[in-house]
Every structure is written in C-alpha cells, then in structure tokens.
C-alpha positions in Angstrom: -13.7 -8.8 -11.7 -13.1 -7.7 -8.1 -12.0 -11.2 -7.5 -9.2 -10.3 -10.1 -8.4 -7.3 -8.2 -8.4 -9.2 -4.5 -5.8 -11.5 -5.9 -3.4 -9.2 -7.1 -3.5 -6.9 -4.4 -2.7 -10.6 -2.3 -0.2 -11.1 -4.5 1.7 -7.4 -4.1 0.9 -7.5 -0.6 3.0 -10.9 -0.3 6.0 -9.5 -2.8 6.3 -6.1 -1.3 8.5 -7.0 2.0 10.3 -9.5 -0.4 11.4 -7.0 -2.5 11.8 -4.6 0.5 14.4 -7.3 1.7 15.9 -8.1 -1.5 16.6 -4.3 -2.2 18.2 -3.9 1.4 20.6 -6.7 0.5 21.8 -5.0 -2.7 23.1 -1.8 -0.7 20.1 0.3 -1.5 19.5 3.0 1.3 16.0 3.6 1.7 15.5 7.6 2.4 13.2 6.7 5.4 13.2 3.1 6.3 10.5 3.6 8.8 8.0 4.5 6.3 9.2 1.8 3.6 5.9 -0.4 4.2 3.9 1.8 6.2 0.6 -0.5 6.3 -2.8 0.6 6.5 -3.5 3.2 9.3 -6.0 2.7 11.4 -8.6 5.2 10.5 -7.9 4.1 6.8 -12.0 3.4 6.7 -13.1 7.0 8.0 -10.5 8.3 5.7 -11.9 6.8 2.5 -15.6 7.6 3.9 -14.8 11.7 4.1 -13.3 11.4 0.6 -16.1 9.5 -0.7 -18.5 12.3 1.1 -16.3 15.1 -0.3 -15.7 14.1 -4.1 -17.4 10.7 -4.5 -16.7 6.9 -4.6 -13.3 6.0 -4.7 -12.2 3.1 -6.9 -12.7 -0.1 -5.4 -9.1 -1.0 -6.3 -7.7 1.7 -4.7 -9.6 1.8 -1.4 -8.6 -1.7 -1.2 -4.8 -0.9 -1.6 -5.3 1.5 1.2 -7.3 -0.8 3.4 -4.6 -4.0 2.8 -1.2 -2.7 2.0 -1.7 1.1 3.3 1.6 3.0 1.9 4.8 2.2 0.5 8.1 4.7 -0.2 10.9 3.3 -2.0 12.4 6.3 -2.4 16.2 6.2 -1.5 19.3 5.2 -3.3 
C-alpha cells in the first residue's frame, strides 16, 4: 500500500506543473501566482513532528504529500 501511495504521489508531482502550464495557456489567472506550487517547506519534518506530538500520527499519505509536493493554490479565475 505504501508503494502505491508513493507511486501516486510521484505521478501527481509530475502532473501538477503540466496542469499549471495548461491552465496558464488557457488564460487562467492565478490569484497568487507565487504560491501555485509552493513546494515543501524546509521545516516540514519538524512541523509533522510537532503535529504528531500534539494530536497523534499524521496519515502516511498526507505526510508524504507535504514532504514531496508541499502546497498547491489553484485559486483564481
């Protein structure tokens, strides 16, 4: 199951820049262009540790998403 999650996240990470490029070509205006694909924060591991120490384990898929992809902001029009 973990390998399947990792494979899917790899595919998502590869597809996101293509999606953003295609939206831009179609005239989509991102509300915050600098935040569209923010990437993983340098402190992501510490942040995950902090969350886990306060509320318990973060699901594997979510933790890996934060580590590999970071954030996505497709808000706009």
